[in-house]
C-alpha positions as CSV (number, residue, x, y, z in Angstrom):
1,X,38.0,53.7,21.3
2,X,39.0,51.7,18.1
3,X,37.3,48.9,17.1
4,X,38.6,45.4,16.9
5,X,38.2,45.3,13.1
6,X,40.1,48.4,12.6
7,X,42.8,47.5,15.0
8,X,43.2,43.6,13.0
9,X,43.3,45.9,9.7
10,X,46.1,47.9,11.0
11,X,47.9,45.3,12.3
12,X,47.4,43.4,9.4
13,X,48.8,46.5,7.0
14,X,51.8,46.7,9.1
15,X,52.7,43.1,9.0
16,X,52.2,42.7,5.2
17,X,54.4,45.7,4.6
18,X,57.3,43.7,6.9
19,X,56.7,41.3,4.7
20,X,57.1,42.6,1.6
21,X,60.0,44.5,2.7
22,X,61.8,41.5,3.6
23,X,61.0,39.8,0.8
24,X,62.4,42.6,-1.5
25,X,65.5,42.0,0.4
26,X,65.4,38.5,-0.3
27,X,65.1,39.1,-4.1
28,X,67.8,41.9,-4.3
29,X,70.6,39.4,-2.9
30,X,69.2,36.9,-4.9
31,X,70.2,38.8,-8.4
32,X,73.4,39.6,-7.6
33,X,74.5,36.1,-8.3
34,X,73.8,36.8,-11.9
35,X,76.9,38.1,-14.3
36,X,77.2,41.6,-14.6
37,X,76.0,41.9,-18.0
38,X,73.1,39.9,-17.7
39,X,72.5,41.8,-14.5
40,X,72.7,45.1,-16.3
41,X,70.6,44.0,-19.3
42,X,67.8,42.7,-17.2
43,X,68.0,44.6,-14.0
44,X,65.1,47.0,-15.3
45,X,62.6,44.1,-16.4
46,X,63.6,41.9,-13.4
47,X,62.9,45.2,-11.0
48,X,59.6,45.9,-12.8
49,X,58.8,42.1,-12.5
50,X,59.2,42.3,-9.0
51,X,57.5,45.2,-8.0
52,X,54.5,44.2,-9.9
53,X,54.4,40.5,-8.5
54,X,55.1,42.4,-5.0
55,X,52.1,44.7,-6.1
56,X,49.5,41.5,-6.9
57,X,50.7,39.2,-3.8
58,X,50.6,42.4,-1.1
59,X,47.1,43.2,-2.6
60,X,45.8,39.7,-2.7
61,X,46.9,38.9,0.8
62,X,45.9,42.1,1.9
63,X,42.3,41.2,0.2
64,X,42.1,38.2,1.7
65,X,43.1,38.9,5.3
66,X,40.9,41.7,5.3
67,X,37.8,39.6,4.5
68,X,38.9,37.1,6.9
69,X,39.7,39.4,9.9
70,X,36.2,41.5,9.0
71,X,33.8,38.4,9.4
72,X,35.9,37.6,12.7
73,X,36.3,41.1,14.2
74,X,32.6,42.3,13.2
75,X,30.7,39.9,15.3
76,X,33.3,40.5,18.1
77,X,32.8,44.4,17.6
78,X,28.8,44.0,17.6
79,X,29.3,41.8,20.8
80,X,31.5,44.2,22.8
81,X,29.1,46.6,22.2
82,X,26.1,44.5,23.3
83,X,28.3,43.9,26.3
84,X,28.7,47.4,27.3
85,X,25.0,47.9,26.6
86,X,24.2,45.0,29.2
87,X,26.6,46.5,31.2
88,X,24.9,49.9,31.2
89,X,21.7,48.1,32.2
90,X,20.3,47.9,28.8
91,X,19.2,44.1,29.4
92,X,17.4,44.1,26.3
93,X,20.1,44.8,24.1
94,X,20.9,41.8,21.6
95,X,24.0,41.0,19.6
96,X,22.7,40.3,15.6
97,X,23.2,36.9,14.6
98,X,22.7,35.8,10.7
99,X,21.5,32.5,10.3
100,X,24.6,31.4,8.1
101,X,26.7,32.1,11.6
102,X,25.8,29.4,13.6
103,X,29.6,29.4,14.8
104,X,29.0,32.8,16.5
105,X,29.6,31.3,20.2
106,X,30.0,34.4,21.8
107,X,27.4,36.6,20.5
108,X,24.8,33.4,21.1
109,X,26.4,33.5,25.0
110,X,26.1,37.1,25.2
111,X,22.4,37.2,24.4
112,X,21.5,34.1,26.4
113,X,22.9,36.3,29.2
114,X,21.0,39.5,28.3
115,X,18.0,37.4,28.3
116,X,18.5,35.7,31.8
117,X,19.7,39.4,33.1
118,X,16.1,40.5,31.6
119,X,14.1,37.7,32.9
120,X,16.0,38.4,36.4
121,X,15.0,41.9,36.2
122,X,11.5,41.4,35.5
123,X,11.3,39.2,38.9
124,X,12.8,41.6,40.8
125,X,10.5,44.6,39.4
126,X,7.4,42.2,40.2
127,X,9.0,41.3,43.5
128,X,9.2,44.8,44.3
129,X,5.8,46.2,43.3
130,X,4.5,43.3,45.1
131,X,6.2,44.1,48.2
132,X,5.2,47.7,47.8
133,X,2.0,47.0,47.2
134,X,1.8,44.6,50.5
135,X,3.5,47.4,52.4
136,X,1.0,50.0,51.4
137,X,-2.1,47.6,52.0
138,X,-1.3,46.1,55.1
139,X,-3.5,48.6,57.5
140,X,-0.8,48.8,59.7
141,X,1.9,51.7,60.0
142,X,5.2,50.2,59.3
143,X,8.7,51.6,60.2
144,X,12.2,50.0,59.6
145,X,15.6,51.1,60.5
146,X,18.9,49.9,59.0
147,X,22.0,48.9,61.0
148,X,22.9,52.2,61.6
149,X,19.6,53.3,63.3
150,X,18.5,55.2,60.1
151,X,14.7,55.0,58.6
152,X,15.1,53.5,55.2
153,X,11.4,52.2,54.9
154,X,7.9,53.3,55.6
155,X,4.5,52.9,54.6
156,X,1.4,55.7,53.9
157,X,-0.2,54.0,57.1
158,X,2.7,55.4,59.2
159,X,2.6,59.0,57.1
160,X,-1.0,59.3,57.8
161,X,-0.9,58.5,61.9
162,X,2.2,60.8,62.5
163,X,2.1,63.6,59.7
164,X,5.5,62.7,58.3
165,X,6.6,62.2,54.9
166,X,9.1,59.6,53.7
167,X,11.1,62.4,52.3
168,X,11.5,64.1,55.8
169,X,12.4,60.8,57.6
170,X,14.4,58.6,55.3
171,X,18.1,58.8,56.3
172,X,16.9,60.1,60.0
173,X,17.4,58.4,63.3
174,X,14.6,57.3,65.4
175,X,16.1,60.1,68.0
176,X,15.7,62.8,65.5
177,X,12.0,62.2,64.5
178,X,9.0,63.4,66.9
179,X,7.6,60.2,68.3
180,X,5.9,59.5,71.3
181,X,8.5,58.7,74.3
182,X,6.9,55.2,74.8
183,X,7.7,54.7,71.0
184,X,11.0,55.7,71.3
185,X,11.6,53.7,74.1
186,X,10.5,50.5,72.5
187,X,13.1,51.2,69.9
188,X,15.6,52.0,71.6
189,X,14.9,48.6,73.8
190,X,14.7,46.4,70.5
191,X,18.2,48.1,69.4
192,X,19.8,47.1,73.2
193,X,18.5,43.7,73.5
194,X,18.0,42.4,69.9
195,X,14.8,41.3,71.2
196,X,11.3,41.6,70.3
197,X,9.0,44.0,72.4
198,X,5.5,45.2,72.3
199,X,3.0,47.7,74.1
200,X,0.3,49.9,73.9
201,X,0.7,53.6,72.9
202,X,-1.9,56.0,73.4
203,X,-1.7,59.1,71.1
204,X,-3.0,62.3,70.7
205,X,-2.8,64.4,68.2
206,X,-5.2,67.4,69.1
207,X,-7.4,66.3,66.6
208,X,-8.1,62.9,67.7
209,X,-6.9,60.5,69.9
210,X,-5.0,56.9,68.6
211,X,-4.8,53.6,70.2
212,X,-1.7,51.8,68.9
213,X,0.0,48.1,69.6
214,X,3.4,48.6,69.0
215,X,5.3,45.8,68.1
216,X,9.4,45.9,67.4
217,X,11.6,42.9,66.4
218,X,15.2,42.7,64.7
219,X,15.7,42.0,61.4
220,X,18.2,39.0,60.9
221,X,19.6,38.1,57.4
222,X,19.5,34.4,55.9
223,X,23.0,34.2,57.6
224,X,22.5,35.3,60.8
225,X,23.6,39.0,60.1
226,X,21.9,42.1,62.0
227,X,20.2,44.0,59.2
228,X,18.2,46.5,61.7
229,X,14.9,46.5,63.1
230,X,11.3,46.7,61.9
231,X,8.3,48.8,63.7
232,X,4.6,47.8,63.2
233,X,2.2,50.0,64.7
234,X,-1.5,48.3,64.8
235,X,-4.3,51.1,65.0
236,X,-6.4,49.8,67.7
237,X,-8.7,52.3,68.5
238,X,-12.0,50.7,67.5
239,X,-11.1,47.6,69.4
240,X,-10.7,49.9,72.6
241,X,-13.6,51.8,71.9
242,X,-15.7,48.5,71.8
243,X,-14.2,47.6,74.9
244,X,-15.0,50.6,76.7
245,X,-18.8,50.1,75.2
246,X,-18.9,46.8,76.6
247,X,-17.2,48.0,79.9
248,X,-20.1,50.5,80.3
249,X,-23.2,48.3,78.8
250,X,-22.2,45.6,81.5
251,X,-21.9,48.3,84.1
252,X,-25.2,50.2,83.3
253,X,-27.1,46.5,82.9
254,X,-26.0,46.1,86.1
255,X,-27.3,49.1,87.5
256,X,-30.6,49.1,85.9
257,X,-31.3,45.7,87.2
258,X,-30.0,46.1,90.6
259,X,-32.3,49.2,91.2
260,X,-35.6,47.3,90.8
261,X,-34.4,43.9,92.2
262,X,-32.9,45.8,95.3
263,X,-36.6,47.7,95.8
264,X,-38.4,44.4,95.2
265,X,-36.2,42.4,97.9
266,X,-36.3,45.7,100.5
267,X,-40.3,45.7,100.3
268,X,-40.4,42.0,100.3
269,X,-38.5,41.6,103.4
270,X,-40.3,44.6,104.8
271,X,-43.7,42.8,104.3
272,X,-42.3,39.4,105.6
273,X,-41.0,41.5,109.0
274,X,-44.6,42.1,109.8
275,X,-45.9,45.1,107.5
276,X,-48.6,42.5,106.3
277,X,-50.2,43.0,109.4
278,X,-51.4,46.7,108.2
279,X,-53.7,46.7,105.0
280,X,-52.9,49.8,103.8
281,X,-48.8,49.7,104.0
282,X,-49.0,46.0,102.4
283,X,-51.1,47.4,99.4
284,X,-48.8,50.6,99.1
285,X,-45.7,48.1,99.4
286,X,-47.2,45.5,96.7
287,X,-47.9,48.3,94.5
288,X,-44.2,49.7,94.7
289,X,-43.3,45.7,94.2
290,X,-45.6,45.5,91.2
291,X,-44.3,48.9,89.6
292,X,-40.6,47.5,89.9
293,X,-41.5,44.2,88.3
294,X,-43.0,45.8,85.4
295,X,-40.2,48.1,85.1
296,X,-38.0,45.3,85.3
297,X,-40.1,43.5,82.8
298,X,-39.7,46.0,80.5
299,X,-35.9,46.2,80.6
300,X,-35.5,42.6,79.6
301,X,-37.8,42.9,76.7
302,X,-35.9,45.9,75.7
303,X,-32.8,44.2,76.1
304,X,-34.0,40.8,74.3
305,X,-35.5,43.2,71.6
306,X,-32.4,45.1,71.2
307,X,-30.4,41.9,71.0
308,X,-32.4,40.2,68.6
309,X,-32.2,43.2,66.3
310,X,-28.6,43.6,66.5
311,X,-28.1,39.5,65.4
312,X,-27.3,39.2,62.0
313,X,-29.8,37.3,60.8
314,X,-32.0,39.8,61.6
315,X,-34.8,40.6,59.0
316,X,-37.9,43.0,58.4
317,X,-40.8,42.8,55.9
318,X,-40.3,45.6,53.7
319,X,-43.4,47.1,51.7
320,X,-44.9,50.0,50.1
321,X,-46.8,51.7,53.2
322,X,-48.3,55.1,53.1
323,X,-46.7,57.3,55.6
324,X,-49.5,59.2,56.5
325,X,-51.3,56.5,58.0
326,X,-48.6,55.3,59.9
327,X,-47.6,58.1,61.4
328,X,-51.4,59.3,62.5
329,X,-51.3,55.3,64.2
330,X,-48.2,55.8,66.2
331,X,-49.7,59.8,67.4
332,X,-52.9,57.8,68.6
333,X,-50.4,55.0,70.7
334,X,-49.1,57.8,72.5
335,X,-52.3,60.2,72.9
336,X,-52.6,59.0,76.6
337,X,-49.4,60.7,77.4
338,X,-50.2,63.7,75.5
339,X,-53.2,64.0,77.4
340,X,-51.8,63.4,80.8
341,X,-49.1,66.2,80.0
342,X,-51.5,68.7,78.3
343,X,-49.8,68.4,75.3
344,X,-50.3,68.8,71.8
345,X,-49.3,66.8,68.4
346,X,-48.8,68.9,65.0
347,X,-48.7,66.5,62.2
348,X,-47.2,68.1,58.9
349,X,-47.2,65.4,56.1
350,X,-47.0,65.9,52.3
351,X,-49.9,64.1,50.8
352,X,-49.1,60.9,48.8
353,X,-46.1,59.9,50.2
354,X,-45.3,56.7,50.2
355,X,-41.9,54.6,51.8
356,X,-40.5,51.0,51.8
357,X,-41.1,49.8,55.2
358,X,-41.9,47.4,57.7
359,X,-45.0,48.9,59.1
360,X,-44.9,47.3,62.6
361,X,-41.4,48.1,63.1
362,X,-41.6,51.7,61.7
363,X,-44.8,52.5,64.0
364,X,-42.2,51.3,67.1
365,X,-39.8,53.6,65.7
366,X,-42.0,56.5,65.8
367,X,-43.5,55.6,69.2
368,X,-40.1,55.4,70.6
369,X,-39.1,59.1,69.3
370,X,-42.5,60.7,70.4
371,X,-42.2,59.1,73.8
372,X,-39.0,60.2,73.8
373,X,-40.1,63.7,73.4
374,X,-43.0,63.8,75.6
375,X,-40.6,62.5,78.7
376,X,-38.1,65.4,78.2
377,X,-40.6,68.3,77.4
378,X,-42.6,70.3,79.9
379,X,-46.2,70.4,80.5
380,X,-48.6,72.3,77.6
381,X,-45.9,72.1,74.6
382,X,-46.3,71.3,71.3
383,X,-44.7,68.3,69.6
384,X,-44.1,68.9,65.8
385,X,-44.0,65.7,63.3
386,X,-43.1,67.0,59.8
387,X,-42.7,64.5,56.5
388,X,-41.2,66.0,53.5
389,X,-40.6,64.1,50.1
390,X,-36.6,65.5,49.3
391,X,-34.9,64.9,45.9
392,X,-33.4,61.0,46.8
393,X,-35.4,60.5,50.0
394,X,-37.9,61.2,52.6
395,X,-37.3,62.9,55.4
396,X,-39.7,62.4,58.8
397,X,-38.8,65.1,62.0
398,X,-39.7,65.0,65.2
399,X,-39.2,68.2,66.8
400,X,-40.1,68.9,70.5
401,X,-39.9,72.1,73.0
402,X,-37.8,70.4,75.4
403,X,-35.0,70.6,77.8
404,X,-32.6,70.0,74.6
405,X,-29.1,68.3,74.7
406,X,-25.9,69.6,75.0
407,X,-23.1,69.3,72.2
408,X,-21.0,66.9,73.7
409,X,-23.8,64.5,74.7
410,X,-25.2,64.2,71.3
411,X,-22.4,61.8,69.8
412,X,-23.4,59.3,72.3
413,X,-27.1,59.7,72.3
414,X,-27.7,56.3,70.4
415,X,-25.5,54.5,72.7
416,X,-27.2,51.6,75.0
417,X,-28.6,53.2,78.6
418,X,-27.2,56.6,77.6
419,X,-29.7,59.2,79.3
420,X,-29.3,63.0,79.4
421,X,-31.1,63.1,82.3
422,X,-30.8,59.9,84.3
423,X,-33.6,60.8,87.2
424,X,-36.0,62.0,84.9
425,X,-35.8,59.1,82.6
426,X,-36.5,56.8,85.5
427,X,-39.3,58.6,86.9
428,X,-40.8,58.2,83.1
429,X,-39.7,54.5,83.1
430,X,-37.5,55.0,80.3
431,X,-34.7,51.6,80.1
432,X,-32.7,53.8,78.2
433,X,-32.6,51.5,75.1
434,X,-35.1,53.2,73.1
435,X,-32.8,55.5,70.6
436,X,-30.8,52.5,70.4
437,X,-33.3,50.3,69.2
438,X,-34.6,53.5,66.6
439,X,-31.1,53.5,65.1
440,X,-30.7,50.1,64.6
441,X,-34.3,49.7,63.2
442,X,-33.7,52.5,61.1
443,X,-30.3,51.1,59.3
444,X,-32.5,47.9,58.8
445,X,-34.9,50.2,56.7
446,X,-31.3,51.3,54.8
447,X,-31.8,54.6,56.2
448,X,-30.2,56.8,59.3
449,X,-31.1,59.0,61.9
450,X,-29.6,62.3,62.6
451,X,-30.4,64.8,65.7
452,X,-29.8,68.5,66.4
453,X,-30.3,70.1,69.7
454,X,-30.2,73.5,71.7
455,X,-30.2,73.7,75.6
456,X,-33.1,75.1,76.7
457,X,-35.2,75.3,73.3
458,X,-35.7,71.5,71.8
459,X,-34.3,68.6,70.3
460,X,-34.9,67.7,66.7
461,X,-34.6,63.8,65.5
462,X,-34.4,63.4,61.8
463,X,-35.5,60.0,59.9
464,X,-33.8,59.9,56.4
465,X,-35.1,56.9,54.2
466,X,-34.7,56.0,50.9
467,X,-37.2,57.0,48.2
468,X,-39.9,55.2,46.9
469,X,-39.9,55.5,43.0
C-alpha cells in the first residue's frame, strides 16, 4: 500500500504538468499577436525564455509543494501505521511527535487512544488473573456451562475430584461427561426450571468415598439475558465423618452409661423387694453395686479427662526427663496386674535417653498402653518395652503377645469407645477411652503414635517423640 506522502507527490506532479501545459498553450497564443518579422526574429529567444521561466517556476512550485505535503503527510502516515498496530492488538505502539509539532492533533489523539486501550488491557488482565486465582483457590469444585449446555469453565478441584482435565471437557455437554447420575439430574433440573437446586451426593471412585454438596444455579447477565448455569461442589466428607463420629460417641456414651446404671438400679430394686433380709444375698448385691459404681465413676472420670485434653487451651508442663526412670515408674504402677496374670515385662532402654515431656502425663500414657497390653494378652506371656534414640526422634515401643488386631480395625483403634473385643474390655474394667487419651496426650507432646498388629501374634504400639538436643 502506497503511503499518503507518495500519493500526494504523484498528484502534485500531475497537477504541475497540467498547469505548465496550460500555461504554455496560453503563452503560445499570446505570441501570435506580434508582427511576423518580430515573431520570427525573437521566436527562438522567447521560446527559450519561456522554457527557462516555466522550468524554474515548476521546480519552485514542486519544491515548495513537496515540502508542504511532506510535512503534513508524514505525520498522517505515521498515525496510520500506529493505528494499524493498535488495531492488531499492540497497545504499546505510539506515534512519534516532535516538540515543535504541537498542532499534530491526529497523532496526539491516537497516542491517547493507545494509552487508554493499554490501561484497559492491563485492567482486564489483572481482573482475569484475579478471577482465575479465585476460582482455583476456592476449595470447591466448579463447573460452568454456556447457554448451549457445553462446558466452558472448570477448576482444578473439579479435575482432581473426578479425574478429568479441562482439555477433555471444554466444549462437551453435561450428557457427554461421565458424571454421577445425581449430578446430571441436578444440572438438567437447573436447565429446565432456570431455578437454583441443591442436593448431597455420595461418590465412590474405588479409592475413596466423597460426600459432596452440589449447588446449581442459572447465570443471568446484567440485562436479564440467560448466560448458562454454574455448578459448585462443596466437599463435605469431613463434616459427614465428624457427624458420624458424634453420633457414634453419643450412642456409645449412652450404651456405656446405661449398662452400669441398669445394673445398679436392678440390684437396688431387688434389695428393696426383700433381698435385704438375706445377709449373704444383700452383701453380694451390694458388692456388685459398688463395682458398677466404680466402673461408672471411672467412665465419667475418663470422659472428663478426655474432654479437658481436647479443649483448645489445654497445656502440659514440658521439661527434660530421663526416659528410663519414667518407664520404670510406669511398670511399678501396673506390677499388681502383671503378677495376677503371671506375666513379665522386659525393659530395653538405651542409656542416657532424655526427652522433653510432662512426667505425670507421660506416665499416664505408658500406664494406659501397658494396661491395654495386659488386658489383651494371655497369661504367662511377656510385654516388651523398647526405647531407642533415632536420628531425629526417640521411639518407645510397647509390644505384647496378645490376640492381635485385624487390619480393618486399625484405622479406628484410637476412636473413643472403640473396642476390638468388647466383652473382654468390659470384663477388665476398660472404658474404651484409654487409647484416645494416649493419642491426644502424645500429640500435645508434639509427637504421634503408630500401631502394628497381626492377629494371633501380638500388637506393637510405637510412640514417636522429638529428640531432645
